[in-house]
C-alpha positions in Angstrom: 107.7 134.5 68.5 105.4 135.2 71.5 105.3 132.4 74.0 101.8 130.8 74.4 101.1 128.9 77.6 98.4 126.5 78.7 97.9 125.2 82.2 96.4 121.7 82.7 94.7 120.7 86.0 94.2 116.9 86.5 92.2 116.0 89.5 91.4 112.7 91.3 90.1 112.3 94.9 93.7 111.3 96.0 95.8 114.0 94.2 95.8 117.1 92.1 98.4 117.5 89.3 99.2 120.7 87.4 101.2 120.9 84.2 102.4 124.1 82.6 102.7 123.8 78.8 104.7 126.3 76.7 104.6 126.0 72.9 103.2 122.4 73.3 106.2 121.4 75.6 105.8 120.5 79.3 107.7 123.0 81.4 106.5 122.3 84.9 104.7 119.6 86.8 103.3 120.1 90.3 101.7 117.4 92.4 99.7 117.8 95.6 98.4 114.7 97.5 95.5 114.8 99.9 97.5 112.5 102.3 100.6 114.7 102.2 99.7 118.3 101.5 102.6 120.8 101.7 102.8 123.2 104.6 104.5 126.2 103.0 102.6 129.4 103.7 100.6 127.9 106.6 100.4 129.9 109.8 100.3 127.8 113.0 100.2 128.5 116.8 103.4 126.6 117.6 105.0 125.7 121.0 108.7 126.2 121.6 110.1 122.9 122.8 113.8 123.7 122.9 116.0 126.7 122.6 119.7 126.2 121.5 121.7 129.3 122.3 124.9 127.8 120.8 123.2 127.5 117.4 121.0 130.6 117.9 118.0 128.5 116.9 115.0 126.7 118.4 112.8 123.6 117.8 109.1 124.3 117.7 106.3 121.8 117.8 103.7 122.5 115.1 102.0 119.1 115.2 103.0 116.2 113.1 106.0 113.9 113.5 109.1 116.1 113.4 109.8 119.3 115.3 110.3 122.3 113.0 113.4 124.6 113.0 113.4 128.3 113.7 116.7 130.4 113.4 117.1 133.7 115.2 117.4 135.6 111.8 113.8 134.4 111.0 112.4 135.9 114.2 110.7 139.2 113.7 112.7 141.8 115.6 115.7 139.5 115.8 117.5 140.6 112.7 119.3 143.8 111.6 121.0 144.1 108.2 120.7 140.4 107.7 122.5 139.6 111.0 121.2 138.5 114.4 120.7 141.7 116.4 119.3 140.1 119.7 120.3 136.6 121.0 117.5 134.0 120.6 117.4 133.3 124.3 116.2 136.9 124.9 113.5 136.6 122.2 111.8 133.3 123.0 111.6 130.8 125.8 110.9 127.0 126.1 107.2 126.3 126.6 106.2 129.6 124.9 103.3 129.7 122.4 104.4 131.4 119.2 102.7 132.3 116.0 104.9 130.8 113.2 104.7 130.5 109.4 106.2 127.6 107.4 108.7 128.8 104.9 110.1 125.4 103.8 108.4 122.0 103.8 110.1 119.1 105.7 112.6 117.7 103.1 114.3 114.3 103.6 115.4 114.1 107.2 115.0 117.8 107.9 112.0 119.2 109.7 110.0 122.2 108.4 111.7 125.7 108.5 109.8 128.4 110.2 109.6 132.2 110.5 107.7 134.5 112.8 107.8 137.2 110.1 104.4 136.7 108.6 103.8 137.2 104.9 100.5 136.5 103.1 100.5 136.2 99.3 97.8 137.7 97.2 97.8 137.7 93.4 99.4 141.2 93.0 100.8 141.8 96.4 102.4 140.1 99.4 101.2 141.5 102.7 103.7 142.0 105.6 101.5 142.9 108.6 104.5 143.5 110.9 106.4 145.7 108.5 105.8 149.2 107.3 107.8 149.5 104.0 106.8 148.9 100.4 109.1 146.5 98.5 109.1 145.6 94.8 109.8 142.4 93.0 113.4 142.2 91.8 112.1 141.0 88.4 110.7 144.6 87.8 114.1 146.2 86.8 113.0 149.5 85.3 113.5 152.2 87.9 110.8 154.4 86.5 108.3 151.5 86.6 109.3 150.7 90.2 108.7 154.3 91.3 105.4 154.5 89.4 104.2 151.2 91.1 105.1 152.4 94.6 103.1 155.6 94.1 100.2 153.7 92.6 100.0 151.4 95.6 100.3 154.2 98.2 97.3 155.9 96.6 95.2 152.8 97.2 96.2 152.1 100.8 93.6 153.0 103.5 94.6 155.8 105.9 94.8 153.4 108.9 97.3 151.0 107.1 100.2 150.1 109.3 101.5 147.0 107.4 103.9 146.7 104.6 103.6 145.2 101.1 105.7 143.6 98.4 104.6 144.4 94.8 104.6 141.3 92.6 105.4 141.2 88.9 101.7 140.6 88.2 101.0 144.1 89.4 102.7 145.8 86.4 99.6 145.6 84.3 97.0 145.7 87.1 94.3 148.4 87.4 93.7 150.5 90.5 90.5 148.5 91.2 92.4 145.2 91.1 95.1 146.6 93.5 92.4 147.8 95.9 90.6 144.5 95.8 93.9 142.7 96.6 94.6 145.0 99.5 91.1 144.5 100.9 91.3 140.7 100.6 94.8 140.5 102.4 93.7 142.9 105.2 90.5 140.9 105.8 92.5 137.6 105.8 95.0 139.0 108.4 92.2 140.3 110.6 90.7 136.8 110.7 94.1 135.2 111.5 94.8 137.7 114.3 91.4 137.2 115.9 91.8 133.4 115.8 95.3 133.6 117.3 93.9 135.5 120.3 92.2 132.4 121.8 94.2 129.6 120.0 95.6 126.6 121.9 99.1 125.4 120.9 99.3 123.5 117.6 96.2 125.2 116.2 96.3 125.9 112.5 95.5 129.6 112.0 95.7 129.9 108.2 96.2 127.3 105.5 97.6 128.4 102.1 95.4 127.8 99.1 95.3 124.3 97.6 97.2 123.7 94.4 94.2 124.2 92.0 93.5 127.7 93.5 97.2 128.6 93.7 97.2 128.2 89.9 94.9 131.2 89.6 96.9 133.2 92.2 100.5 132.4 91.3 100.8 130.6 87.9 98.7 132.6 85.5 100.1 135.6 83.6 99.5 137.5 80.4 100.8 134.8 78.1 98.5 132.1 79.6 95.8 131.4 77.0 93.7 129.0 79.0 93.5 126.7 82.0 92.0 123.3 81.3 90.4 121.4 84.3 89.2 117.8 84.0 87.0 117.8 87.1 83.7 119.6 87.1 83.7 120.2 90.9 87.3 121.7 90.8 86.4 123.7 87.7 83.4 125.2 89.6 85.5 125.9 92.7 88.2 127.6 90.6 85.5 129.6 88.7 83.9 130.8 92.0 87.3 131.8 93.5 88.4 133.4 90.2 85.2 135.5 89.8 85.5 136.8 93.4 89.2 137.3 93.5 90.9 137.2 90.0 88.1 138.2 87.6 90.5 138.8 84.6 91.7 135.2 85.0 88.4 133.4 85.6 87.3 133.7 82.0 90.3 131.6 80.9 89.3 128.6 83.0 87.7 125.9 80.9 86.2 122.5 81.8 87.8 119.7 79.8 85.2 117.1 78.8 87.2 115.0 76.4 87.3 111.2 76.4 91.0 110.9 76.4 92.8 111.7 79.7 94.0 115.3 79.7 97.7 114.5 80.6 97.8 111.8 77.9 96.5 114.2 75.3 99.4 116.6 75.9 102.0 113.9 76.5 102.5 114.9 80.1 102.6 111.4 81.4 105.6 110.6 79.2 107.4 113.8 80.3 106.9 112.8 84.0 108.5 109.4 83.3 111.4 111.1 81.6 111.7 113.6 84.5 112.3 110.6 86.8 115.2 109.2 84.7 118.8 109.9 85.5 119.7 110.3 81.9 118.2 113.0 79.6 118.8 112.7 75.8 119.6 115.8 73.8 118.3 116.2 70.2 121.9 116.6 69.0 122.8 113.1 70.2 124.4 114.3 73.4 123.0 113.7 76.8 122.7 114.9 80.4 123.2 112.8 83.6 121.4 114.3 86.6 122.2 113.1 90.1 120.3 114.4 93.1 121.8 114.0 96.6 120.8 115.4 100.0 123.3 118.2 99.8 123.3 119.1 96.1 122.4 118.2 92.5 125.1 117.6 89.8 124.3 117.8 86.1 126.9 116.4 83.7 126.8 117.3 80.0 128.2 114.7 77.5 128.5 114.8 73.7 127.5 111.2 73.3 127.2 110.3 69.6 127.0 113.9 68.3 129.8 114.6 65.8 128.2 117.4 63.8 129.7 120.8 63.2 132.8 122.0 61.4 135.2 121.0 64.2 135.3 119.3 67.6 135.2 122.7 69.3 132.1 123.6 67.3 130.5 120.2 68.3 131.1 120.9 72.0 129.8 124.5 71.7 126.6 123.4 70.0 126.0 120.6 72.6 126.5 123.0 75.5 124.1 125.6 74.0 121.4 122.9 73.7 122.2 121.6 77.1 121.8 125.1 78.6 118.2 125.2 77.4 117.4 121.6 78.4 118.9 122.0 81.9 116.8 125.2 82.6 113.7 123.2 81.6 114.6 120.1 83.7 115.2 122.2 86.8 111.6 123.6 86.5 110.1 120.2 85.5 111.8 118.3 88.3 111.5 121.2 90.8 115.1 120.8 91.8 116.3 123.2 94.5 119.3 123.9 96.7 122.9 123.9 95.4 123.3 122.8 91.7 126.6 122.1 90.0 126.6 122.0 86.1 129.5 120.4 84.4 129.3 121.6 80.8 131.8 120.0 78.4 135.2 121.9 78.6 135.5 124.8 76.2 138.8 126.4 75.3 137.2 129.6 73.9 136.3 132.4 76.4 133.8 133.6 73.8 132.1 130.2 73.7 132.0 130.0 77.6 130.3 133.5 77.8 127.8 132.6 75.0 126.8 129.4 76.9 126.5 131.2 80.2 124.3 133.9 78.6 122.1 131.3 76.9 121.8 129.5 80.3 120.8 132.7 82.1 118.3 133.6 79.4 116.7 130.1 79.6 116.5 130.4 83.4 114.8 133.8 83.3 111.3 132.3 82.7 111.6 130.4 86.0 109.3 131.8 88.8 111.7 130.5 91.5 114.4 132.7 92.8 118.0 131.7 91.9 121.6 132.8 91.6 124.0 131.7 88.9 127.7 132.2 89.2 130.1 132.1 86.2 132.5 129.3 85.4 134.8 128.3 88.3 138.5 127.5 87.9 137.5 123.8 87.4 135.1 124.8 84.6 131.9 124.2 86.6 128.9 126.5 86.8 127.6 126.8 90.4 124.1 128.0 91.0 121.3 127.9 93.7 117.6 127.6 93.2 115.3 128.3 96.1 113.9 125.1 97.5 110.6 125.3 99.3 108.9 122.1 98.4 110.0 118.5 97.7 111.3 117.8 94.2 109.2 115.8 91.8 111.3 112.7 92.3 110.9 113.0 96.1 107.1 113.3 95.8 106.7 110.4 93.4 109.5 108.0 94.3 111.3 106.4 97.3 114.8 104.9 97.6 115.1 101.5 95.9 114.8 98.8 98.6 117.3 96.6 96.7 120.2 99.0 96.1 119.1 101.4 99.0 119.7 104.5 96.8 123.2 103.5 95.7 122.0 103.2 92.0 124.2 100.0 91.9 123.7 96.3 92.6 126.4 93.9 93.7 127.3 91.5 90.9 126.3 87.8 91.1 130.1 87.1 91.6 130.3 89.5 94.5 127.3 87.9 96.1 128.7 84.4 95.5 131.9 85.3 97.4 129.8 86.8 100.3 127.9 83.5 100.5 131.1 81.5 100.6 132.4 83.6 103.5 129.1 83.2 105.4 129.1 79.5 104.7 132.6 79.1 106.3 131.5 81.1 109.3 128.3 79.0 109.8 130.3 75.7 109.4 132.6 76.8 112.2 129.7 77.7 114.5 127.2 74.9 113.8 127.6 71.1 113.2 124.9 70.7 110.5 124.4 67.6 108.3 124.1 69.7 105.2 124.0 73.4 104.1 121.5 74.7 101.6 122.0 78.0 99.8 118.8 80.0 98.8 119.6 82.7 96.3 118.4 84.4 93.1 118.7 82.8 89.7 121.8 84.7 88.5 123.7 83.8 91.7 122.8 80.1 91.5 123.8 80.1 87.8 127.2 81.6 88.8 127.6 78.8 91.4 126.8 76.1 88.8 129.2 77.6 86.2 132.1 79.9 86.8 132.2 79.5 90.6 131.4 75.7 90.7 135.0 74.9 91.6 135.1 77.4 94.5 131.9 75.9 95.9 133.3 72.3 95.6 136.5 73.3 97.3 134.7 74.9 100.2 132.3 71.9 100.6 135.4 69.6 100.6 137.2 71.9 103.2 134.2 71.9 105.7 133.5 68.2 105.0 129.7 68.8 104.5 127.5 68.7 101.4 126.2 72.0 100.0 123.0 72.2 97.9 121.6 75.0 95.9 118.0 76.3 95.6 116.7 79.1 93.4 114.3 81.6 95.2 112.5 83.5 92.4 111.3 86.2 94.9 114.8 87.0 96.0 116.6 90.0 94.5 120.2 89.7 93.3 121.8 90.7 96.6 119.5 88.6 98.8 120.4 85.1 100.1 120.0 82.7 103.0 122.0 79.8 104.2 119.8 77.0 105.7 121.2 74.4 108.1 119.7 70.9 107.3 
C-alpha cells in the first residue's frame, strides 16, 4: 500500500508547530518558538575568545549566553581524511573574527557546535562554496542513478562555478529547470552572505536559516505528500509566495485550513504529543516500552507486559519485539531523540528471530530523514544505534526538570522524610534552647507522624525535653518541610 502523507502547520504568535501524518498516524512533531528559535544553519561573524591547543578546539563568541564550540576537524582546511591535518593554533588565534555556521544547537549544558565549512541547503541541492566536488546523498544507492545525477547537475552549472554541491534525494525526480533554479538561488544567497561578511562587525548574523513553516516546503515535502494544511492565513500566504518563487511543484499542495475545530485536535496530534512526553509507551499486543532520556544516551526497554498470545512463549516474545521495532522507530522520530540509543529487546534464543527483528527495525527506521547507524545485537543482547542530534528533543523543548524530584523520577517516601525531620529536630534541639518546636510539612508526612511514627516522635520529644507540635502546609510538596522554633 502506498504511503500517503499530510503535513499540518499550526501557528500562534508565540510558536509554530508542524506535524507529519502518515496513514492517519502522527510520525513527527516539530516546535519552533519565537522566544527560542533554533540556530542550526545560521551563519554568524563570530569572535574567537579562547584557543585550547590541548583539546585542539576553541570557544567562539556568537552572541547569546554561552560560548560556542569549534573543533579543529570542523575548520575548513584543517582536516584531511577525517583527521586534523594542521594544529588549531596555526589556523586561528584568540581575538580573531571568524565566519562560522551553527551545526548543532545548544543542548543541555553544552554550547552550540560550530563549523567554518559553510553549507547552504536548497530544496534539491546543498551548496558548499569552499569545496569543488559533487557529492550525492547516501540514500540514493543505485550507481547508475548516481552517475546520471552527477552528469545532469554538471550540465546545469555555470562556467564560472567554483563551489561544490551535494545532490539531495529530492533531486531524483527534478527537472533541469528546477535544478537550474536551485543553483541560481543558492549562488545568489552566498553572494549576499559574502558581501555582508566583508564589512561585518563581530557577532553580526550573516544568514538565518528559514523559519519552520518555510523549511516544511524545502525539507519535509516529497512525492508522497498529498497536502500541507496551514491554519493561519498570514503564514499560508507567506508559504504560498515562497513556494511559487522557489518550489512551484510544491506550492499547489499548500491549503489554508478554515475549520472551526483546532487542526491538531482534528488529527489527534495533541494526544500524541502528551503520549510522546510519557516514559511508558503501550503496545497494541499488551506489551510496553520504557524510554529514559539522559544527558549521555537514551535507553529503550521492551517488556511483554500482559501479552500471552502466540503458540509458545518464544512466539510471544518474537511478536512483541517485532511490534516494538515499529513503535520504537516512530517514537524516535516523534520525540526527536538523538545521540546514542540503546534498545533492550526481550531476549530471543533463536538467531532467526533476532535477525528478523533487526531487519524489521532497520526497515522501520528507513523512512527517517535523520542520519543514523544501527549495529547488530551485542553480546549482552542489546542493539546500539546513533541518530544525528542537531536540535533539542521534543521533551527538552516542551518540558523542564521537575522541581520536586529534580529529574530523579522518584520522590522520597513520607517515612524517609519523617526520619530526616527527626534527625534535624535533634540537631536543632542541641543548638537552640527553644520553648517548643513546630514541624511544618505536607499532609502525607504529618499523617505518618500521627500514625505509624507517632511513637518515634513521642520518644524524641521526651529525649529533648521539649514539646513538638505538627502543622500541615498544603503548599508543601512531599519532600519539603520546616522546623520552627517557638
